[in-house]
N, C-alpha and C positions, 0 to 999 in steps of 0.2 A: 417417474423418477421415485427412486427409493431415497428415504432421508434417514440418517442416524446421527447422535450425536455421543461422543465421549470424552473422558479425560486423559490425558496421559500427564506422567509425572516430569517436569523438567528436573536436569541435574542439580538445580538447588533445592528440590524438593517443591516445588510451586506446583499444583495442580492446573494444567492449560486446558481449556475447554475448547472442544474440537467439533464442527460440524462435517459431516461427511455425505456427499450425495451421489448417488450412483444409477446408471443406466436401468430402466425398468426390466421385469422378466428375466429370460435368461441369457441376455448379452452381458458379455463379461467384462466389455470396455476395452479401448485399445492406448490408452496413455492417461496420464494424472495431471491434473491443473492443481496447482497450490496457490492459493490466495492469502496475500498479506493485505489487511482492511487498512484504511486511514484512521487518523486520529478522532477522538471523539465520535466514533461510531461502532458498529460490531460487525462481525463476520456473517451473522445472520440478515444482513441487508442484501448479500449477495445471491439469495437463493433464485431470483428471477434470473440472474445471468447463469448460476449453475445449472438451472432447468435448460437452457439453450445449448452448454455444454454437455449435459448428460443424454439430450435427445441425439447428439452428434455422436456419441460413444466415448465422451470422456468421464472420468471418474474424479471428483471434486474433492478437497480438502480446503478448510480455512478454520484456522485457530482464532478466537478471541486473545487479543495480545495483552499483556500484563495492563493492569489498569485499566481494563475496557471489558465490556459486556458481562458473560457470565465466569470469565477469568477472575474478574474483581471479585472480592469476597462480599461486596454490598454496593449499594449505589453510592455511599459515602466514600467508598474505597476508588471509584471512577475518578480517573486522572492522576492517580499516583502509582507509578511505575515502579519504586523501589529503587534501590541501590545502583548503580550502573545500568539504568533501564535500557537505554537505547541498544546499548549491547548484548543484554541479557533477551531483547525482544528479537536481535538477529539470532542469537545462539536458539532461542526456542523455535524459530522457524527452520535452522538447520537440524533439530532433534527431531522435529515431525516429518521433514524429509527423511531422516534416517528411519523413523519408524516407518514411514510408507514404504521405502525402499527394503527394509530388512523384514517386516513383519507381513505388510498386506499385498505390496504389489511389487515383488523384488524384479520382475523383468520389464516394466512397462517405461516408457520414456516419461520424463517429468519436467513439466514447463512450469515456470514461477510467474506469477500474476501479483504485481504489486500496485496498490493505487495510493497516491498522496502521501502521507506518512508511511504506508506500506511501500510505496514505491521507492521511496529514500533508504527504508531499511533493505530493500531487494537491490539496490545499489550497493549497499556494504556489502550484503550478501555474496553477489556474484563477484566481487573482490578477494573475499576469502573462500568462498565453496563454489564458485562457478562452474568448475568442472564436474560436479554432480547433477548437473541438469542438462537438459537438452536445449534450453531457449528461455528468455525472458520476456515479458511484456510490462511496460512501466505506463501507467495511466495517471494522469493529473500529476506530472512530475516537472522537474525544472532543471537547471544548469547550477553550477558554484554561485551561491549567493554573494561572494566576495567578503569583503571587509566587514560589511554590516553585521555579519553573524557574531563578529567578535564583540560586537557593542550589545547584543542581545546576550552573550554568555554572561558578559559582566554585569548588566542589569539582572539577570535571573540569580547571579550568585550573590549579589546584594539584596535581593529579596529573601533569598533562602538563607542567608547569615542572619537577617534581621527576623523573620518570621517562621522559621524552619522549613524542612523538606515536604511536609505534607499540607502546608498553607495554601490555599487556593490563592491565584493570581489575576484578579481582574484588570490589572494593568497591562499584563504580558498579553491577556486574552484579546484585550481591545486593540492592541497594536497589531495582532495579527488578523483574527478574523474579523475584527471593527474594520480594519484597513482595508480588506478585501471587499467587504459589502460596500463601503463607500463608492467604489467604482460604478453602482449599479444603482445610485438615489437617484430620485426619491425611492425609498425603499418600503416595499411592502412588509417585509419581515429582516430579522437579523440574519438571514441565511440566503438571501436572494442569489447570491454569487455561486451558490452549489447548482443551480440548475434552472431552466426557464419553465420547466414545468412546475405549476404552482402545487399541484398534488404530491408531487415526490417531496417539495421543500416541506409541506406542511406535514407529511408523513414522519420526515426527519425531526421536525419540531415536535410532534406528540410524542416520541420514542423518549423514556424517561433514559435511555443509554447513550442517548446523542447529545453533541451539543453543549455540555457542561463545560465549566470554567475547570481548567487543568492547574496542577501544583506548581510551585517555584521549580521543585526538582525535576518534573518534567521537561519544562522548557530548557533548564541548564544541561540536561543531559541529552535532549533531542538535537540543540543546537551545538553540542559539543560532538555529537555524533554525525551531524552535518559537515561539521569543519572536517573531521576524519576522512569522510567519504571523499572528498575531492582532493585529498594530498595526492600530490603526481604519483608517489611510489605505490600509493594503495589503488587508484584506477588502472597503474598500470599492471595490477595483478590481474585484472579482469581477463580470462582467456581471449585470444585472438580469433577462436572458430565459434565462440559462443553467439548464436543468432539474438538479436535484440529488436525487438519492436517497441516504438515509443507512438503514445497517441493522446492527444488533449483538445481541449477546444480554444480557439484563438481569442476566447474573451475568458480564459481562467486566469485568475490572478495569481495563483499559485505559478503558474507556468508564464509569468511577466506578460500577460494577455497575448500569448502568441509568440514571444521572443526567447523564451527559457528552452523550449524543445529543440528547435534548430542548434541552439548553442551547445546543448548537450549532445545532439547528434554529432555535431562537428568535432567534439572533444573526444567523444569514443572513436570515431573514425581516423583522427589524429593520432590515436594510440595503435592502429593498425587493425582494429576490430573490423573483420571482412564483411559481416552481414549486419549492417546497422539500418532499419527504414523507418519512416515515421509519416503520421499523417494528422495533420490539423484540421478540425471541422469548424466550418464559419459559423460564428456567433455563438459556438459551443461554450458552456460556463465550467466548472469545476468537474462535476461528476457526469461524465460521458454516459456511463451506463444507465444513469436516470434522466438524462435528457430528451428531448421531444423526437429526435432521430437515433433513439438508441437501438432500434432495429437496424440500421445502417451500420452503426458502431459494431455490434454484435457480430453482424456477418462479415466484416472486414477481419474482425479477430479470428473465426472459423476459418477464413480462407488462408490467413498467415500460418495458423496451427496446422491446416492441411497440407500446405507447401512445405512444411519444416517436419511433418511426421513422413513423409514422401522421402526425405533426405534421410531421416534417422533409418527408414526401412530399408533403403538403398545402401 
């Protein structure tokens, strides 16, 4: 695998940091997978997954979102995504797609892969730009959270008004990550909910760019974006012929412990989307790419990609 990094300038002038992984040697690649990572992590954590993809002939791009990783100006800036941050992150993804299409790989099929926060960004992406890609894979995702999202928005608004948009919010952090972890008590760490693989959890904890407390404005923008995703008129804009594959662990608290993914599948099918499939892994937690059965998970992704490459080529 050949690895490189670069920056591209977003339409508002921000430099977005991007990882690119390509097949070794003279292999040219057969398609592109664009990755949207989750909250409080970085695109660099997907290098092992990228190795499996490049071994199978895919070229992989993954940008650090605003307020994350090397797109953040410093560690102090991690967790602050700026004004209208949710929509800007979605637009950054679109602008990376445009760069891939227009500059580097104009004739290649492109599949979008989104995990956790990145899966919700991807859900919004496909309602806006779904015609620009050949398929989407959603990992660690869920369905419409319902009225509770309005409560979260109001709480975030109050904290933002009181403390400012760049203030860290331990309270909202405890309500999200803390709530997830309680389902696995007694806890070894604050992040047991991520994976049964203790080594992977420890690697996450040791990474200074992972697991930090995010800002009031992040929660306000992200929850507002979540509300926008699940508006009927927005979901109705997802192309009916866009292939969608959704997977997760049946012990993933983001996915409502196995209940959220089937509900999301039902919603998409109810909109008339023709090719929607999913898989839940028994006892799997939030990060199935870092779970103890990750080899099985990656094989299933490669099988899905291969079957949809055949459809694109035919």
